[in-house]
C-alpha positions in Angstrom: 130.5 113.0 171.5 127.9 110.6 170.9 124.4 110.5 169.3 122.8 112.3 172.0 125.0 115.4 171.4 123.5 115.7 167.8 120.4 117.5 166.8 117.5 115.2 166.9 117.1 115.3 163.0 120.6 114.4 162.5 120.7 111.2 164.7 121.0 108.2 162.5 119.1 105.9 164.8 116.0 108.0 164.7 116.3 108.6 161.0 116.6 104.8 160.3 113.6 104.0 162.5 111.5 106.8 161.0 112.5 106.3 157.2 114.3 103.0 157.0 117.9 102.1 156.5 117.9 103.0 152.8 117.5 106.7 153.9 120.9 106.7 155.6 124.1 107.6 154.0 127.3 105.4 154.3 128.7 107.6 157.1 125.4 107.5 159.1 125.2 103.8 158.9 128.7 103.4 159.9 128.1 105.9 162.7 125.5 103.6 164.2 128.1 100.8 164.5 130.6 103.2 166.1 128.1 104.7 168.5 130.6 107.4 170.0 133.0 109.7 168.6 135.9 111.4 170.4 136.9 114.8 171.9 136.5 117.3 169.3 135.0 115.0 166.6 131.4 113.7 166.8 130.5 110.2 165.7 129.4 111.2 162.2 132.7 113.0 161.6 134.7 109.9 162.7 132.6 107.8 160.5 133.3 110.0 157.4 137.0 110.1 158.4 137.0 106.3 158.3 135.4 106.2 154.8 137.8 108.8 153.5 140.9 107.0 155.0 140.0 103.6 153.5 138.4 104.8 150.2 134.7 104.3 150.9 132.7 101.3 151.9 134.4 99.0 149.3 137.9 99.9 150.8 136.6 99.7 154.4 135.3 96.1 153.7 138.9 95.1 152.8 140.3 96.3 156.2 141.3 94.0 159.1 141.9 94.5 162.8 145.3 95.7 162.3 144.3 98.4 159.7 141.6 99.7 162.2 144.1 99.8 165.0 145.9 102.7 163.4 142.8 104.8 163.4 142.6 107.3 166.4 139.2 107.4 168.0 138.2 103.7 167.5 138.8 103.1 171.2 139.6 99.7 172.6 139.7 96.2 171.0 136.1 95.6 171.6 134.9 98.3 169.2 137.5 97.2 166.6 136.6 93.7 166.9 132.9 94.5 166.5 133.4 96.5 163.4 135.6 94.0 161.9 133.0 91.2 162.5 130.3 93.3 160.8 132.5 93.9 157.8 133.2 90.2 157.5 129.6 89.2 157.6 129.0 91.6 154.7 131.7 89.9 152.6 130.3 86.6 153.4 126.8 87.5 152.6 127.8 88.6 149.2 129.6 85.3 148.6 126.8 83.2 149.9 124.5 85.1 147.4 126.8 84.0 144.4 126.9 80.5 145.7 123.1 80.2 145.7 122.3 81.4 142.3 123.6 81.5 138.7 126.0 84.5 138.5 124.4 85.8 135.4 121.0 86.0 137.4 122.7 88.8 139.1 125.5 90.5 137.3 125.4 93.5 139.6 126.1 91.1 142.6 129.3 89.9 140.7 130.5 93.5 140.2 129.7 94.4 143.8 131.5 91.3 145.1 134.6 92.1 143.0 134.5 95.7 144.3 134.5 94.5 147.8 137.5 92.3 147.2 139.9 93.9 144.9 138.9 97.4 143.8 140.8 99.3 146.5 143.9 97.2 146.5 147.0 99.5 146.0 148.6 96.9 143.9 147.3 95.0 140.9 145.6 91.8 141.6 144.5 89.0 139.3 141.7 86.8 140.6 139.4 84.1 139.3 135.9 83.1 140.2 135.5 79.3 139.9 132.1 78.3 138.9 130.1 75.0 138.8 128.1 73.6 135.9 125.1 75.9 136.9 127.4 78.9 136.9 127.3 79.3 140.7 130.4 80.4 142.7 132.5 77.7 144.1 135.4 79.9 145.2 137.2 83.0 144.3 141.0 83.1 144.5 143.5 85.9 144.1 146.1 84.2 142.2 148.7 86.7 141.3 149.8 90.2 142.5 151.9 92.6 140.5 152.8 96.3 140.5 150.7 99.3 139.7 151.4 98.8 135.9 151.6 95.1 135.4 151.1 91.6 136.8 152.5 88.2 135.8 149.8 85.6 135.2 150.9 82.1 134.5 148.2 80.1 132.6 149.3 76.7 134.1 148.6 77.9 137.6 145.0 79.0 136.5 144.4 75.6 135.0 145.7 73.8 138.2 143.3 75.9 140.3 140.4 75.1 138.0 141.1 71.4 138.2 141.4 71.6 142.0 137.9 73.2 142.3 136.3 70.9 139.5 135.2 74.2 137.9 133.0 74.1 134.8 133.6 77.8 134.1 135.6 80.8 135.3 135.3 84.5 135.5 138.6 86.2 135.3 139.0 89.5 137.0 141.8 92.1 137.7 142.0 95.7 139.0 143.4 98.9 137.9 144.7 100.6 141.0 145.6 103.8 138.9 142.0 104.1 138.0 139.9 103.6 134.8 138.6 100.3 133.5 139.4 100.5 129.8 141.1 97.1 129.0 144.6 97.2 127.5 145.9 95.1 124.6 147.8 93.1 127.2 144.5 92.5 129.0 143.0 91.2 125.7 146.0 89.0 124.8 145.9 87.5 128.3 142.3 86.8 128.1 142.7 84.8 124.8 145.7 82.9 126.3 143.8 81.8 129.3 140.7 81.1 127.3 142.8 78.7 125.1 144.5 77.1 128.0 141.3 76.4 130.0 139.5 75.1 127.0 142.1 72.2 126.9 140.4 71.0 130.2 136.9 71.9 129.0 136.6 75.0 131.3 134.8 78.0 129.7 136.0 81.6 130.4 132.7 83.4 130.8 134.0 86.8 131.3 137.1 89.0 132.2 136.1 91.9 134.5 138.3 95.0 134.9 137.7 96.6 138.2 138.6 100.1 139.5 137.4 102.1 142.5 133.6 102.6 141.9 133.5 101.1 138.4 133.8 97.9 136.5 133.8 96.8 132.9 132.9 93.4 131.3 135.2 92.4 128.5 132.5 89.9 127.4 130.1 92.7 126.9 132.8 94.3 124.8 133.1 91.1 122.7 136.5 90.6 123.9 136.1 87.1 125.4 
């Protein structure tokens, strides 16, 4: 089943042309990329199933070709490759935006960037955004991975990577796979440990952001950095 099988008012292409892309929901935008559904499932239903399977747009943006291969109805390699390419462009566009401007000019962009990268991970990930003297993004690195409940973070390794990138500042980040963004006492202690270690090489810790699916929390705004 394709768009032509849908009622005229439900066709994403016509809706986009008439009202703009902002009028479309996530499933409708994704359906435009997919173009066709499968027997017993129209293209909008297939798009919604993809979003449900991968945890929304943020989760979908973390998928690769191998992940998409497991989804029945995506057809051959051409469709999977096209979808993967679009998702990668979205990730790169977000990174480019952060490289072009001071991160604090666009705090929402930082949150969105972290949502795209680590919010939907099934395990805990600790990452660092390395910034130049103008607080523009140089690189983001996932430095450590842990279990659902804890991760081992070694300050020496964070310092080594900061020196490698010639960073002037960093934003720390980690996810809570189980949901919720309230920082733990361990999160607070780790922040202070890393702040002290990085201060020895004259690198400032600007923030430590806790990320969960659909939400983020700035420890700096809480006065914890």
